[in-house]
C-alpha positions, 0 to 999 in steps of 0.5 A: 306555654300550656298552663294546667288548671289549678282548681275546679271550674267556677260556674259563672255567667258571661258579662256580654249580651243579654243571652246570659250564657253560663260559663265555666271559669277555671283558675290557672296556676299563672293567675288567669282563667280557662274558659268553657261554656257551662253545659248545664246552663239552660241559656246556652247548654255549653255553647259560647260565642267567640267573645265569651270563649275569649274571656280568659284573654281579656284579663290582666292589669294593663290599663286597670284603675287600681287606686282611688284618685282625687284630681289626678293624684292617688289617694286613700279610700278614706280620703276619696269616700269622705270627699264624695260623701261630703260633696254630695251632702253639701249639694243636697243641703244647699240645692236639694236632692234633685241637684245630684244624680247617678248614671249607672249601667246594665253591666252592674250586677243586680246587687250593685243596682239595688244599692244604687237605687236604694241610696238615691231614691230612698235616702237621698230622696231623688229619682235622678238615677238612670242607666245606659239601659235607657239607650238600649231597652227603654222603649220596650219597657214603656211598650210593655207597661202600656200593653201589659201594665208591667215590664214583663217579657212574656216568653222563654228562649225555648219558644224560638225552638217551638215556633213554626215562624220566627220574625226578627225585627231590627235584630242582628241576632247572628252578631249581637246574640249569637247563641240564640241565633245558633238555637234558631238556626238549629230549629230551622234545620231540624224542624223547618222553622221559617225565619223572616228578617225585617231590617233595612240592612242585609245583616249576617242574620239574613243567612238563615232567612226564608224572607228578608224584608228590607223595608224603608227605615222607620216604617216598622209601625206601618208594617205591623199596622198592615199586619194587624189590619190583615189579621182582622181582614182574614178573621183571625182575631181571637175573640175569646182572648180579646175579651180580656183586652181594651183598645181593640177597636181603636187599634184596628181603626188606626191599623186599617187607616194605614197606607200601604205605600211607605214601607217600600217593600215589593207587593210579593214580599209583603204578601208573603210576610202576611201569609207566613205570620197569619198562617203560623199559630206558633209565631214568635216576633223577636225585636231588639235595638232596631225597634227600640232606638227610635223616635217612635220606639214605644209605638214600634213595640206596641205595634208588634204587641198589638198583633200578638194580643189580637190573635192571642198568640202570646205567653204560650209555647212557641208564640209571643213577642220577645224583646232581647236585651243588649246588655248582661243585666239590663233586665236585672237593673229594671227589676230593682228600679234602675231607671229614673221612672221606676221603683224597685220590683216593678212598682210605680213611682207615681203610685203613693201606695207603692212609694209608702210600701218601699219607704216603709220596707227600707225604713228610709227617711224619704222617698222620691215622689216623682220620676227623675231625669232620663239619660239625655235630660240628665246630661242636659241638666248637668250642662245647665248646672242644675246637677251639681254632683254626678256619679257615673258607674261602670259606663262611658257616657262621653263615648256612648251618649248621643251628642257625645262631644256635648255630653263630654263638655257637660261632664267636664263642666260639672261642679263635681264628678265621680267615676267608678270604673275598672279602666284608668283611661276612658273618654269619661274617666279623663273628665272626673274629679274623683276616680274610684277603682271597681272590681270587674267580671271574674272579680265580682259576686252577684246575680244577673237576669237575662232576656228570658227572666232567668236569674243566674249567679256571677261568681268571683273567680279571681281576687280583686286587684290593687285597691279595687272594691265591689260597686255595692260596697263603694256605694254603701261606704258613701251612704254610711258617711252620709249618715245612713250606716244601719240601712247599708250595713251589709257584709256581702252580696248574699244579704243584699240579694235576700233583702231584694227578694224580701222587698219583692214579696212586699211588691207581690202583695201589692200585685207586682208580677216580679216576686222572688220572695222564695229567696228572701231568707237566702243565706250565704252558703245557699247563695253560693250554691244558687242554680239559675232560675226563672222569676217569679219564684214565690208561694203563689207562682213558679216561673213559666210564661206570662199573659197566655191566661189573659191575666195582665198587670193593669189595674183592671187586669185587662191587656191594652191594645194601643192605637198606633199612628205611624209618624211622618218620616223626617224630610231629607236635610240637604246639608246632611242627606244621609241617615246614619245607622249605628250598631255592633260588630261580631267580635267586639262589645261596647267600648272594647274595654274587654274585647279590645284586650283579646288580640283575636277579637280584632282580627276580623274587624280592626278599625271603625268603618262606614258601610256604604251602598255602591251608588252612594259611594260612586256619587261621593267619589269614594273608593273601597278602603279609602277614608270618609269624613262623616259630619253634622252639627254635632260632631265629626268622624273619619271612617274606613270605607266599606262599599257593599249593597248590604247597606240601603242607599242613603242609609250607611252603617257605622259601628259604635265600639271605637273610643278616644283610646282606640281611634283618633276620630271613630266616636260615632255617637258624637254624630247622633242628635239627642232626639228621643222617643217622647214616651220612653226617653230612649234616644234615636241612635240609628237615624242621625242625619249626616253629610259624607265626603272623602277624607283626602289623605296625602298618604296612608300607613300601616304600623306594627309595634311590640310596644304601644303605638303613640298618636300620629297622623290625622287618622289613627286606629289601634288594635291589639296583636298577639305580640303587640299592637297594630295601627292604621294611619293616614296623613293629610300631608306626608311628614318631611322625615319618615324616620323621625315620624316612625321614631315618634310613633314607636318611641324608638331611637334606633336606626331602622331598615328602610326601603323607598320606591320613589316611582310608586311613592312608598316607604317601608321601615323596620326596627330590629333589635338583636335581629328581632322585629320590634316595629315596622311602618309601611307608607303608601299614597293609597290604602296600604296593600300588604299581608297584615297577618304576615307582618303581625306574625313577624313581630318580635320574631327573627323571621325578618328576611321578607318583612319589607316586602310586606308578604310572605316569601317562598312557599309560605302562605298568606292567611289573609283577613281572619274570618273564623276568629275562634280558630284564627282561620283566614279568608285566603286559606278558606278561599284556597280550599274552596277553589280545590273543590268543585262542590265545596260545602260548609260542612266540608270547610268545617271538617277540613279547616275547622272554620264555623265549627265552634261558635258558628258566628262566621258561618254567614261569612263562609256562606257568602264566600261559597256563594261567590265561588262558581259551582259552590253548593250553599248548604 
């Protein structure tokens, strides 16, 4: 039914990646939201990726945590908050402030983050507050501080459109930051911007690359040292700008001593890269998780920064290094001191003057005097019993942390664990003593900061469901019960933001670059009307770029070049000879608590997979669509095999999104060791040593059901459908009775239609009620081959005549696997269209079918389909 908007649009911000896209959310008469891109927001100018466009489909109360719980029993807010305050107070009294910890999230709003930081560092008196941003951007933070003296991104998004050359390093922009990818693709088309992708894996972003450097994993510092040495050899050092720098001589000496051989790049490709970078004054180097999530992540960052500093190509239109964040408010969290080694407003926890200033501003009883425990060390302290009380907010570390199984055991063994979340069942909530229901996107009010330092409002568009409360309010209520009522006596987020802005003015007076003190007197009505703005916003400075003037935030005011000595690559472990790369897929986000609710976002990729080079697959005896067992001393996963030369030999790829709720064995973080960068503390999430073998299934299955599907078999991966759910299954040994197995799977006690083919070993069952399909199970000795889209469409319909055939009958067309998730357009329809044209083009596909015309994320896949078709023109 078409629901008409009930009120005018509410301007808010997308809760996914760090691009920070503006969203128009219009409340509907049925209680939902209609979603559009905000044409007036500078980050996206009306564009949305498929995840953002589907936000309205992720709403609803299914699976929501709606009440507080104590030890699994529903409680009142007063009971829960009293217990949290008492247990934290008791631990502090008995064991000291460092016996408690907060683990928070880049998905919190800045106001929530501010309250958490104030409570832990200023009133509890410990710096044991860290964030899942430690897993995302900590190496960039550390690299910035070493070079600039502050955690400051120098440039702006528009630099991607002003540059002559853009280098993307460890960044699959097409899938992870689609709107920035679209802006870059448009610049390439309209003004000829050259694009270089540096990545061992051939990702979708390579679609617009003029050059793809598939270097050996872990050799980024070598590449940029070679570039720095070439800059010096060609006489391109900007000596006027270099007069503002320290460390040039040592950095050049390290670069010039770097051997050529270890990148594995052909000489011609390396030479072309050096030519492109050095010949382009306007060059932007974009980097993301492929750089940060490494044992040498900070050195990776500084190797990039060195090249821009040496040439003065920084902080000016169309030039500079650019860190793009993976979470919606990773930047905002850093601004309020959300990391264990920071104070609010870019002040230093090791600086006594900074500590005194923050303590005085807060009128706090104490202030943390040393850095706290970073994420990996924090959970080790939990495991060892040094942390007695732990509060986890808005994140799922039992899934996302390295050594996830070990982290889960640590959380379970903690004396007292609190989890604030919107979801009732996660890998982490199952381990908590107290669960506190929080508000989610569209129910919260506050601000976020995107990757270009732009602060935007996230506005409430829906009422809080059940007893859910805002995170800042939950923390403030606990603080009041711990004896600090006056310091946490806010009535709304506008007051918190104004306090944060006022503190930034104090920080600005101490020399901090983060100063938004123009907003220190913000009232609630002004907060409601707030437009997106770039920081800083202070009496002395308004927005803009940093460091192009040669002024830095170091005590001397000079920038620093850091000598980088590439680390020796780890020797191959015979017991675990593969290096597992992890990352994201196009249409899902983190642990799918939002995207997993939108059926169309699972139609592109519906289960965890292992992307494996053909040579590796042949050596291991793995066939396409089979199952692989991936394991090491830390954990085990079972993943669908995808054979492709996009992955380098010896370096398979697996996505991070699948949880204990959506798969039986898809939690890849359980395989990742707790190795961290020694400077940033960021885990090396992309270099787990693993062994791979075939998972020998006795039979495979595919199931659909109108209701939820129960756990069954030895392999299970569940995804949402428009009218129910689907599951991919496998059993080591076939069950003796398939009717009984199907009944357990679906929770049904009716007699199904059944078709057996003993020659081929297949079994197919369909459960009908009043002539409408309620559930179906298809079993085969090998991976099940059928039209999944046809089966999904038949669910809860009376179109059951050919259901057990597994394919549409008569003249009905099989849509095939979805390529364009925005419009639900499948590979078979696209392939049929291409086959009818001798010279099909992207534009013709878009005009005829619509594929690729909305968010554009599917355009790389469309181009690959064109390239595979004889006579097709790729343009």
